[in-house]
N, C-alpha and C positions, 0 to 999 in steps of 0.2 A: 189332602185338603178335599172336602166333599163339595157337592154342588151348592148346598145351602150357604156354605161359607163364601163361595164365589159370588153368589147373588147378593149377599150382604155387602161384600167389598165393593161390587160394582155400584150398588145403590149409594153407598157412602161417597164413592168417587164422583158420581153424577151430582150429588148434592154439593160437594165442595166446588166442583167446576162451575155449577150454575151460580154460586155465590161469589165467584172470583172475578175481579175486574180485569179484563184482558186489554184494556186501553193504556195501561201504564205498567212500569216495572214495580214490583213490590219493594218496600224499603228493607233494610237489614233486619229490623224487628220482625216483619212479616215472614221473611225467609227463614229466620231462625226458629219461629214458632209454628210453621205450617206442619201439618200432619205428615206422617211417613207411612209407607207400606208395612204390612206386618208379615212379610214373607219369612217363615221360620228358617229356611235354608240360608238366606242372606243375613238374617239377624244373628244366626249362629257364628258367622264370620265377622261380625261387627259392622257390616255394610248396611246402611239404611237409606233407601231411595225415597226422594220426595214423591208425593202423589201427583202433584201438578208442576208444570214448568211455566215460567213467565212467557207471555207472548210478546212479539216485537211491539215497540211503542208507536210505530207508524203503520199505516195500512199499505199492504203490498199491492201495487197496481198491476194491471195486465202487461204494461210496457216493461216493468221490471222483471216479470216472469219470463218474457220472451227475449230479454237481453242475454247475449252469450255470456258464459261464465268468465270472470276475470281471473288472471293468474294470481297466485299467492304473492303477498307483498315482498317476501324474502327472495323471490326469483328475479333476476335481472336480465334485461335484454342482451347483455354482453355474454351471458352464459348459455345462449341458445345453441343447440347442437351437442356434439360430444363433450364429455367432461374435460375441462382444462384446469389443471391445478394452479397455474399462474394467474389465469383470469379469476379464479375463485379467491386467490389471495388478494387480488386488487380490490375486492369488495370491502376489505378491512384495512384501512390505512395504518392502524397500529401494528399489524403484522408486517406490512411492507417496510415500515420504519425500522423494525427489528431485523428484517431480512437483509436490508441494504448494508448493515454493519459488517457483513461477511463477504461483500462483493469486492472484487479488485477494481481499480480505476477504469480499466478497459471495459469490463463487463458492466459497470455502473453507467458509463457513458453510452454504451451500446443500447441498454434498456431505455435510457433517458432519451435517446434519439429515435427509436423505432416504435415505442409503445406510448400511445397518447394518454391512456389512464395513468401509467407510471409517471409520465412527464408531468401530469397535473398534480399528482400526489407529492412528488418530490419538489415541485415548484412552490407548493403551498407551505411545505415545511422545510425549505431549503436550508435555512440557518441551523435548525435543530438536527437535520439529517447529516449534513457534512460534519458538523462538530462531533456528533456521536460516532460517526464512522472513524474519524481520525483519532478520537480518544480511545476507541476500542482497538484499532489496528496499530497505532503508534502513540501510546499515552505519553511517553517521555518527550518525543519530538513535538507533540502538541504544545508542550510548555516552552520549548525552545524557539519555535517558529510561530508566534501568534499571528493570526491572519490579518489583524488590523494593521500590521506593518508591511503587508504585501498587497497594496491597493490594486496592482495589476492582476492579482489572482482572486479578486473579489468581484462581485457583481451587484447591481441594484436589486433590492428586495423585489421579487416578482409580485408580492402582494401589495407593494407600494406603501409599506409601513414607514412613517416619518420618525426621524430622530428628534433630539431636543432642539436642534436649530431649524426645524421645519422642513428639512430636506429628506428625500428618500434614503433610508439607511442602506449601507452596503453589507452584504452577507458573504460568507465564504462560498466559492464556487467549486465545481468539480476539479478545476485546475489546481486549486489549493490542495485538494486531496492527492492529486497526482504528484505535486511537488514534494509533499512530505514523505510519501512512500518511496519516491525516487531517491531522495537523499538517504533514507534508511537503507535501501538496497545498495547504493553506491558505497556508503561507509562500510557496510558489512562485507561487501565483495573486495574492497581495498585491503581490509585486514585479512580476509581469507587468502588473497593472492600472496601476501607476505608470509602467512602461516604455511602455505604450501611450499615455500622456499626455506622453511625452518627459521623464519624471521618473525618470531612471536612477539606480541605486545601484551602488557599487563592488563588484567581485568579493569574495565572502566574506560579503556581507550575509545571504545565505540561512542560513548556519551561525550567524551572530550572532543572527538572529531566533529560531532554534530555542532558543538559550540563553535568550533573553528570555522565551520561553513557559515554559521550565522555572522561571525565577524567578517568573513570574506564578502558578505553582502554590503558592507559599509564601504562607501566610495572615497572617504577622506581619512587621512592618517590621524587627525585629531579625534575623530569619532572612534576609531579603532583603539587608540591609546586610552581613551576614557573608558571604553568597555573592558579592556583587559585589566585596568586598574580596579575594576569591581571585584572584590574578593568573594562576594556572594555568588557571582556568576562564574568567574574563573577562580576556582579554589587552587590551593597549592598542589593538590593531587592532580588536578587538570593540567597544570603547567608541567608537572613531571611526566604525565602520560604523553603530552604533546611533544616534549623534547625527546622522550624515548621513541616515539613514532618517527621523528625526524632522523634520529640516528639509524633506525632500522631501514628507513627509506633510502638513506645514503648508501647503506650496505647493499640494498637491492639494485640500485642504479649504478653501482661500481663493482668491478671485479678485482679481487686482490692481486691477480696475476696479469690480466689483460687490460686493466684500466676501465674507463679513461682516467680515473683518479681526479674527478672534477665534480663540483656541486652545481654545475650548469643546469642539468635536467631538473634537479630539485627546486632550484630557484625559478625556473621557467614554469613548472607545474604549479607550485604554490603561489605564483604571481597571477594566476588566472582568476576569473570571477567565481569559480567554484571548484569542487573536487572532481567534477565529471571528466575533464581532460586527464587527470592523474589515473582515474579509474580505467579509462580507455587505453592508456599507455600500459598499465600493469596487466590488463586482461587481453592485450593484443587485438583489440577491436579498432584501433586507430594507431597512427604514428608507425605504420609498418614500412614506410619508406622515408628517405631523407628529405624529400621535397616537402612533405607535410610538416616535418620537424623544423625545417628552415622557415617555412611559412609562419609558424608560431613564434620562433625566435626573432625573426626580423620584425615582426609586429610588436613584440614585447620590448626589446631593448637592443637596438642596432643603430649605430651612427656611421655612415660611410666615411672612410678616411679622406677620400677625394671624391667630390661630386661627379657622378657619371653624367655624360651628356644626355643619355636617354633614361634618366631616373624618373622622369615624368610618366613613363610607361609602367612604372611599378617594379617591384622586386619580389620574385617568388609568389606572385599573385596578390601582393599587398600594395594598395595604392600609395602614391608618394606621400600624401598628407598623413598616413597612418603608420609610416615606418618609424619604429622606435618610440611609440607613444603609449603603448598598452601598460607600461609600468607607472604612468603618471596618475595622479588623482582623478577620479571620475572616469577611469579606464581610458585615458587619452584626452580628456577634455580640460584637464588642469595643467599646472606648470610644475608642481612639486612631486617628488617621488612618493608613491603609495607604498608604505611599509608592509612587508609580508609578515605572515605569522611566525616564520622562523626568526625574523629580526625582532619582532615584538616580544616573543616568549623569553628570549635571553635577556632583554632589557628589563622585563618585569621580574624575572627571577633574580636579577642583580638588585633591583630596587627592594625586593622582599627579603634579600639576603638568604636565599635558599641554597646557594653553593652547588649549583648543578655541575660545575667544572669537576668536582671531585667524584661525581657519579657517572661520568661518561663511560668509563671502563666497565662499570657494572651494567650499564645499559647495553654495551656491546655483547656481554657474556650472558645476559639474562635469557632464560628460556631454553638453554641447551642441556644443562646438567642440573640434577636435583641437588640442592646444597646440603640436604640431610643425608640422603643415601648414596650420593655420588653416581647414580645411574643416569644414563642418557634419557632425555625427555623427548617424546613424540607429540606433535600437535594433535589435539583431540578432534573428533568429528565435527563438533560444534565450531571450532576455530576455523576449520578448512571448508565449512559448508558454503557453497556458492550456488546461486540459482542460475545454473547454466542454461542458455538457450531460451530465455523468456521472450525473445522476439523484439526486445526494445532496441538493441544495437544492431547495426548492419553486419551481415556476415562478412568475414574476411575473404579476400579474393583467393582464387585457387581451388584445388580439389578439397571439398569439405571433409573427405575421409583421409586426407594426407596426415601421416603421423599416427594413425590408429591401427596400422598393420593390415589394412584391407582397402583396396582400391574399388572403384565403382564396377569394373569388369568382374572382379572376383566376387563382389557382393551380388551381382546379377546371376552369376553361376550358382551361388549358394541358394538364392531365392528360387531359381528355376529348377534346382535339383540336378544340375549338371556338373557339380564339383568333382574333380578327379581325385579320388582318394589315394591313388598310387603315384602321384606326382612328387617324387622325392626332392627334386630341385626346388619346387615352390615351398615344400615343407622346411627345407634347410634355410632358405632365404627368410621365411617367416619366423623361424626360431631365432635366427641372428637378429632380425629386427626387434623381436620381443625382448631379447637379452639387452640390446642397446637401450630400448625404451625403459626397461627396469633399472638399468644403471643410472640413467638420468633422473629417474623419479622413484628412488628407493623408499621415500617416505609415504608414497601414495599406495593405498591398499585398494584392491579391487572391490572389496565389500563396502568400503567408504564411497567409492565412485558409484556403486550400484544403489547406495542408500540415499544419494542426493535426490531430492524431490523438488519439483518446480513449484514456486508460489508466485501468484500474480500480484505484483505491486509495481507495474510499469508507470513511467511518466513520459511526457513528451520528450 
């Protein structure tokens, strides 16, 4: 491009600018029809630049020019300093509501307590957040335990939304999330404890036990009978699974050679307000001494033959007015016996003419031998999976390394590199201990134990 052409373009530009009104923005018609530059290099690429650009509609004062520059609107004061991924996520509530679906109850409560922005977001969408979390982590249990039936696990809506009666509605709280996941974990670990002793239960027992726990929440016999009569809730398969579980539980709590040959423990555990005591009994996190067992049995059903003169002081830690009352309706507040699930399931099976009496022997033998091939069956990894050491239950007393083949002194020597490799006596003792351990736990595989992973679903 030569100099004449440049002069010609500059003249045209001055002419256009001199006739352009800079006090307002042009309309769409003016922008679409204004002239463009004739740069052949840009035109060859298809890019056409306008000759003029609209000026601002207001006059810029000297005060505005001297004002310090403002930060971009997408930058927040919370993000000052080094980059923080969590603080950046807090800028988008939609991402936070998706993020909380993968949090354990403990982590959710921790963030809700220490992070003010997270607290504000979760409080604003409390109902939606807790429902979506439970639906994602325990979809079946969400249908079994509706939060509207657990008022003590709900809270007033933080936004103050009114219901149809003009009162502040109640929404599920983090306690409801903890309760549902706690029950999922307890039911799973109960079945895993039985499976580790070769006492397997048929598929679907997990769901049936969750329904049993819902029935155990009812405090009157009439309500329990009405619920178990509901064929849509308690199907015939559920009744069979429950009776099968009761049979396997009796086999676990009794030894064919040493006894005790009694159903006392089963009645005591199924007569509680939930399955948590049974879970602690099977996992050996409670009831490790007779005193605690006597405490529960005296409270549940015990009537002294002769009144003791000092009975007002209590018995095994149970106050006088609570002795032998836990089996009554209302868990001690009523006067009639509160029927347990083992009593209700046999009555309902008889009412439906299911004939469970003829299936008891098959329930005893199920899960040991393949009926087709005749080979011995081993519990699968999924059946024996148990989230060991999640921190919810208290640790048992004594040496935590007891029974693992290594004491704390030996562990310290290994960690510090002072283990004596030529100690033949310790090696022989260790081999004998390992052989005894393997004899008692032939069904457990080291690869299965190593494959157990912890998942966070604790409850209070």
